[in-house]
DSSP file (Angstrom, degrees, kcal/mol; ACC not computed):
  #  RESIDUE AA STRUCTURE BP1 BP2  ACC     N-H-->O    O-->H-N    N-H-->O    O-->H-N    TCO  KAPPA ALPHA  PHI   PSI    X-CA   Y-CA   Z-CA
    1    1 A X              0   0    0      0, 0.0     2,-0.2     0, 0.0     0, 0.0   0.000 360.0 360.0 360.0 149.0  -52.9  -24.4   -8.6
    2    2 A X        -     0   0    0      1,-0.1     2,-0.1     0, 0.0     0, 0.0  -0.521 360.0-108.3 -79.1 150.6  -53.8  -21.9   -5.9
    3    3 A X        -     0   0    0     -2,-0.2     2,-0.3     2,-0.0     3,-0.2  -0.500  30.0-148.0 -80.6 152.5  -51.4  -19.2   -4.7
    4    4 A X        +     0   0    0      1,-0.1    -1,-0.0    -2,-0.1     0, 0.0  -0.761  66.0  62.6-109.4 161.4  -49.9  -19.6   -1.2
    5    5 A X  S    S+     0   0    0     -2,-0.3    -1,-0.1     2,-0.2    29,-0.1   0.224  70.5  94.2 114.7 -13.9  -49.0  -16.9    1.1
    6    6 A X  S    S+     0   0    0     -3,-0.2    28,-2.8    27,-0.1     2,-0.5   0.752  70.6  78.9 -79.5 -25.5  -52.2  -15.1    1.9
    7    7 A X  E     +A   33   0A   0     26,-0.2     2,-0.3    27,-0.1    26,-0.2  -0.736  59.3 176.9 -89.5 121.2  -53.0  -17.1    5.1
    8    8 A X  E     -A   32   0A   0     24,-2.5    24,-2.2    -2,-0.5     2,-0.4  -0.914  30.4-112.5-124.6 158.3  -51.2  -16.1    8.2
    9    9 A X  E     -A   31   0A   0     -2,-0.3     2,-0.3    22,-0.2    22,-0.2  -0.733  35.2-174.4 -93.7 136.7  -51.4  -17.2   11.9
   10   10 A X  E     -A   30   0A   0     20,-3.2    20,-2.2    -2,-0.4     2,-0.5  -0.822  19.9-133.6-125.2 155.3  -52.7  -14.8   14.4
   11   11 A X  E     -AB  29  59A   0     48,-0.7    48,-2.5    -2,-0.3     2,-0.5  -0.968  16.6-156.7-113.0 121.3  -53.0  -14.8   18.3
   12   12 A X  E     -AB  28  58A   0     16,-3.2    16,-2.1    -2,-0.5     2,-0.4  -0.862  11.1-170.3-101.5 132.5  -56.3  -13.7   19.8
   13   13 A X  E     -AB  27  57A   0     44,-2.7    44,-2.3    -2,-0.5    14,-0.2  -0.948  26.3-108.0-125.8 141.8  -56.3  -12.4   23.4
   14   14 A X  E     - B   0  56A   0     12,-2.3     4,-0.3    -2,-0.4    42,-0.2  -0.281  20.4-160.3 -64.9 143.4  -59.2  -11.6   25.8
   15   15 A X  S    S+     0   0    0     40,-2.3     4,-0.3     1,-0.1    -1,-0.1   0.697  85.8  49.6 -94.0 -18.9  -59.8   -7.9   26.4
   16   16 A X  S  > S+     0   0    0     39,-0.4     4,-0.7     1,-0.1    -1,-0.1   0.420  90.3  79.4 -99.4  -0.8  -61.8   -8.1   29.5
   17   17 A X  H  > S+     0   0    0      1,-0.2     4,-0.8     2,-0.2     5,-0.5   0.839  86.8  58.4 -80.2 -31.8  -59.4  -10.5   31.5
   18   18 A X  H  4 S+     0   0    0     -4,-0.3     3,-0.5     1,-0.2    -1,-0.2   0.873 105.3  49.0 -64.0 -35.1  -56.9   -7.8   32.5
   19   19 A X  H  4 S+     0   0    0     -4,-0.3    -1,-0.2     1,-0.2    -2,-0.2   0.743 100.2  68.3 -68.5 -28.5  -59.6   -5.7   34.3
   20   20 A X  H  < S-     0   0    0     -4,-0.7    -1,-0.2    -3,-0.1    -2,-0.2   0.793  94.4-138.3 -68.5 -29.0  -60.8   -8.8   36.2
   21   21 A X     <  +     0   0    0     -4,-0.8    -1,-0.1    -3,-0.5    -3,-0.1   0.363  54.9 135.7  88.5 -10.0  -57.7   -9.1   38.2
   22   22 A X        -     0   0    0     -5,-0.5    -1,-0.3     1,-0.1     2,-0.1  -0.435  60.0-105.9 -76.4 150.5  -57.5  -13.0   37.9
   23   23 A X  S    S+     0   0    0     -3,-0.1    -1,-0.1    -2,-0.1     2,-0.1  -0.443  78.1  34.1 -76.0 153.6  -54.2  -14.5   37.1
   24   24 A X  S    S-     0   0    0     -2,-0.1     2,-0.3     2,-0.0    -2,-0.0  -0.223  73.4-101.5  98.5 172.3  -53.5  -16.0   33.6
   25   25 A X        -     0   0    0     -2,-0.1     2,-0.7     2,-0.1    -2,-0.0  -0.940  11.3-136.1-132.8 154.4  -54.5  -15.1   30.2
   26   26 A X        +     0   0    0     -2,-0.3   -12,-2.3   -12,-0.1     2,-0.4  -0.948  37.4 164.0-110.7 116.3  -57.0  -16.4   27.7
   27   27 A X  E     -A   13   0A   0     -2,-0.7     2,-0.3   -14,-0.2   -14,-0.2  -0.980  18.3-169.1-132.5 143.5  -55.4  -16.7   24.2
   28   28 A X  E     -A   12   0A   0    -16,-2.1   -16,-3.2    -2,-0.4     2,-0.4  -0.905  12.8-146.4-123.8 147.4  -56.4  -18.5   21.0
   29   29 A X  E     +A   11   0A   0     -2,-0.3     2,-0.2   -18,-0.2   -18,-0.2  -0.989  33.2 151.8-121.2 136.5  -54.2  -19.1   17.8
   30   30 A X  E     -A   10   0A   0    -20,-2.2   -20,-3.2    -2,-0.4     2,-0.3  -0.816  38.1-111.9-144.3 179.0  -56.1  -19.1   14.6
   31   31 A X  E     -A    9   0A   0     -2,-0.2     2,-0.3   -22,-0.2   -22,-0.2  -0.860  26.1-175.5-119.7 160.1  -55.5  -18.3   10.9
   32   32 A X  E     -A    8   0A   0    -24,-2.2   -24,-2.5    -2,-0.3     2,-0.7  -0.972  33.5-111.4-145.7 161.2  -56.9  -15.5    8.8
   33   33 A X  E  >  -A    7   0A   0     -2,-0.3     4,-2.2   -26,-0.2   -26,-0.2  -0.845  24.4-160.7 -87.3 110.1  -56.7  -14.5    5.0
   34   34 A X  T  4 S+     0   0    0    -28,-2.8    -1,-0.1    -2,-0.7   -27,-0.1   0.748  88.8  59.2 -70.0 -24.3  -54.6  -11.2    5.2
   35   35 A X  T  4 S+     0   0    0    -29,-0.4     3,-0.4     1,-0.1    -1,-0.2   0.962 113.5  34.2 -63.0 -50.8  -56.0  -10.4    1.7
   36   36 A X  T  4 S+     0   0    0      1,-0.3     2,-0.4   -30,-0.1    -2,-0.2   0.834 130.3  31.2 -84.7 -33.4  -59.7  -10.4    2.8
   37   37 A X     <  +     0   0    0     -4,-2.2    -1,-0.3     1,-0.1    -2,-0.1  -0.767  62.3 162.5-127.9  81.2  -59.2   -9.1    6.3
   38   38 A X        +     0   0    0     -2,-0.4    -1,-0.1    -3,-0.4     3,-0.1   0.876  60.8  71.3 -69.7 -39.8  -56.2   -6.6    6.4
   39   39 A X  S    S-     0   0    0      1,-0.1     2,-0.2    -5,-0.0    -2,-0.0  -0.096 102.0 -74.3 -70.3 175.6  -57.4   -5.1    9.7
   40   40 A X        -     0   0    0      1,-0.1    -1,-0.1    18,-0.1     2,-0.1  -0.477  49.8-120.2 -78.5 139.3  -57.2   -6.7   13.2
   41   41 A X        -     0   0    0     -2,-0.2    17,-2.0    -4,-0.1     2,-0.4  -0.432  21.2-166.4 -78.7 150.4  -59.8   -9.4   14.0
   42   42 A X  E     +C   57   0A   0     15,-0.2     2,-0.4    -2,-0.1    15,-0.2  -0.927  16.6 168.7-133.2 109.4  -62.3   -9.2   16.7
   43   43 A X  E     -C   56   0A   0     13,-2.4    13,-2.9    -2,-0.4     2,-0.5  -0.955  36.4-122.0-133.1 146.4  -64.1  -12.3   17.7
   44   44 A X  E     +C   55   0A   0     -2,-0.4     2,-0.3    11,-0.2    11,-0.2  -0.723  45.2 163.7 -84.7 119.9  -66.3  -13.4   20.6
   45   45 A X  E     -C   54   0A   0      9,-2.9     9,-3.2    -2,-0.5     2,-0.4  -0.864  41.6 -93.3-133.2 172.3  -64.7  -16.5   22.2
   46   46 A X  E     -C   53   0A   0     -2,-0.3     2,-0.6     7,-0.2     7,-0.2  -0.742  27.0-153.6 -89.5 136.6  -65.1  -18.4   25.5
   47   47 A X  E  >> -C   52   0A   0      5,-2.1     5,-1.3    -2,-0.4     4,-0.9  -0.929   2.5-163.0-102.6 114.4  -62.8  -17.4   28.3
   48   48 A X  T  45S+     0   0    0     -2,-0.6    -1,-0.1     3,-0.2   -22,-0.0   0.825  89.0  54.5 -74.6 -26.2  -62.4  -20.6   30.6
   49   49 A X  T  45S+     0   0    0      1,-0.2    -1,-0.2     3,-0.1   -26,-0.1   0.907 117.9  31.8 -71.5 -44.1  -61.1  -18.4   33.5
   50   50 A X  T  45S-     0   0    0      2,-0.2    -1,-0.2   -28,-0.0    -2,-0.2   0.595 104.4-135.6 -84.7 -13.8  -64.0  -16.0   33.5
   51   51 A X  T  <5 +     0   0    0     -4,-0.9     2,-0.3     1,-0.2    -3,-0.2   0.915  69.3  81.4  59.7  47.2  -66.3  -18.9   32.4
   52   52 A X  E   <S- C   0  47A   0     -5,-1.3    -5,-2.1    -7,-0.1     2,-0.4  -0.987  88.5 -78.5-165.1 167.5  -68.2  -16.8   29.8
   53   53 A X  E     + C   0  46A   0     -2,-0.3     2,-0.3    -7,-0.2    -7,-0.2  -0.560  52.6 171.1 -74.1 129.2  -68.1  -15.5   26.3
   54   54 A X  E     - C   0  45A   0     -9,-3.2    -9,-2.9    -2,-0.4     2,-0.4  -0.883  39.5 -92.6-131.5 168.7  -65.8  -12.4   25.9
   55   55 A X  E     - C   0  44A   0     -2,-0.3   -40,-2.3   -11,-0.2     2,-0.5  -0.617  38.8-164.3 -72.8 125.1  -64.4  -10.2   23.0
   56   56 A X  E     -BC  14  43A   0    -13,-2.9   -13,-2.4    -2,-0.4     2,-0.3  -0.980   5.5-158.2-118.3 131.4  -60.8  -11.4   21.9
   57   57 A X  E     -BC  13  42A   0    -44,-2.3   -44,-2.7    -2,-0.5     2,-0.2  -0.725  23.4-104.3 -99.9 149.6  -58.7   -9.1   19.8
   58   58 A X  E     -B   12   0A   0    -17,-2.0     2,-0.4    -2,-0.3   -46,-0.2  -0.577  36.6-163.6 -72.6 137.3  -55.9   -9.9   17.6
   59   59 A X  E      B   11   0A   0    -48,-2.5   -48,-0.7    -2,-0.2   -18,-0.0  -0.926 360.0 360.0-121.0 154.2  -52.4   -9.0   19.0
   60   60 A X              0   0    0     -2,-0.4    -2,-0.1   -50,-0.1    -1,-0.0   0.454 360.0 360.0   2.1 360.0  -49.1   -8.6   17.2
């Protein structure tokens, strides 16, 4: 059987949204393998408020 406990849930938040001045936030919830990626994730995702692809970084 496979071991459990390496996969954790993380929240990704848009980095460009705060500078735009528009209300609201763009956040995604995903999972990552803590063993393979110990540092914070950075992924390009779609921001529906800005209507374009932006970089989303992992927060706490």
